[in-house]
N, C-alpha and C positions, 0 to 999 in steps of 0.2 A: 504494500500500500504506500503511495507517495505521501510526502509530508503535508501537502495541502489537503489530502483526504483525511489524514489524521487530525489536522487542525480543525477541519470542518466538523468531524465527529465530536471532538472535544467541545467545540462551541455549541453545537446542537444539543449536547447533553446538558449543558449549563444554562441555556437560553431561557429567559423568562419574558412574559408580557411586559412591555414598557422598555425593554432593552433596545439598544441600537448597535448594530454592527456596521461601522463606518468603513467602507472599503475605498482606499485611495491608491493612486498610482497612475502611471501613464497609459496611453492607449496600448492594448495588448499585454498589459502587466498580469492579467489573470483574475481581475475582479469578478467578472461574470462567471468564470469557471469555479472560483471559490464559493460564490453565492449559490450556484447550482449544486455544489457538493453539500453545502449546509442544508439546503432545501431537501435534498435526497436523504441526508442524515436525520432530518426531522420526520421522515416517513413517506415523502412524496415519491410515487413511482412513475408518474407520467412525465411528459415533456415539460421542460421548464423554459419557456420563451424568454428571450432577453427583453427587458422592459424599455429598451432604448427609444422606441417610438411611442409606446403607450405611456411611458414614464412610470406607471405603477401597475404591478401585478399583485393580486391578492390570493393567499392560500389559507384555507380554513380547515379545521378538523372536520372529519376524521382523516382527510388526506395528509395532514401534518399534525404533529403533536400539540401545537399551539397556533393561534391565529398569527399570521405572518404577512407583512407588507414588503415586497421586493420593489425597490425604486431605483431608477437610473436617472440622476439629475443632470446628466451631461448637456442636455438640450436647453436647460434653463439659462436665461440670460441674466437674471437677477434673483437673489434669494426670496424676494417677495412673491415670486411666481409659485413657490412651494405652498405658500399660504393660499394663493388663488386656486390651486387645484384641490384644496381641502386636505392637505397632508395630515393635519391634526385630527381630523375626523377619521381618516383611515387608520391612524395609529392607536386610536382608543382601544385598549385591551389587547393590543397586538405588539409583537416584536417587529422591528424595522431593520431590513437589510438595505443599506444605502450605498449605492455606487456613486462616485463623484460627489460626496457629501458637501464639499466646499462650495459647489454651485447652489446649494440650498441653504447656505449660511453656516454649515457645520453643526456638529452634534457633540464635539469633544467636551463641551461645558456640562453636558448632562451626566449625572453620576452613573447611569446605566449604559454608557457608551463604551464600547470596545472598539478602539480605532486600530485599523490594520493598514499599514502602508506596504504595498507590494512593489518590489523592485526586481528588475532583471539584473542578473550578475553573470560573470563568465561561466559559472557552474550551473546556471539555471535561474531560479527565482528564489527570493527570500521574502519573508514576512516580518515586518517590525510591528509588534503588538504593544499597544499602550492601553491599559485598562483604566476605566473610570472607577471612582470610589466603590460603586456597587459590585464591580467585577473583581476587586482585589482578592477576596477570599475564594473566588470561583476559578481563578486562572491557575491551572496546574502546571502550565508550561513555562512560567516565569521563574 
């Protein structure tokens, strides 16, 4: 099993409603791949479309262990647009997987945010994980 699949399984096992997994990195860094792995680790067995054009995809139990919002904010020009699409309503009682979180104003200030910066290296990819306060006790890999 590759390291991103292991990371995805560990995140999925600890994920709670209200949490944010903020996935950052350049184009092709693996944000959508990691998001798909987390969704699969939460129990989803079907196709996981990229939310690049829809911006938001919703996953509800029993297809996944908990309500989940998968968002790709790449196409937002201003953080206020996240509010305009009703992001707060979608997040009610759900966890959020956020690709390009900086385009939505960022989430690192939230205690339930697990920020993951994906970078390409000579040997493949690496993930730099920064846990918010609510994640400190749940992060087994730090």
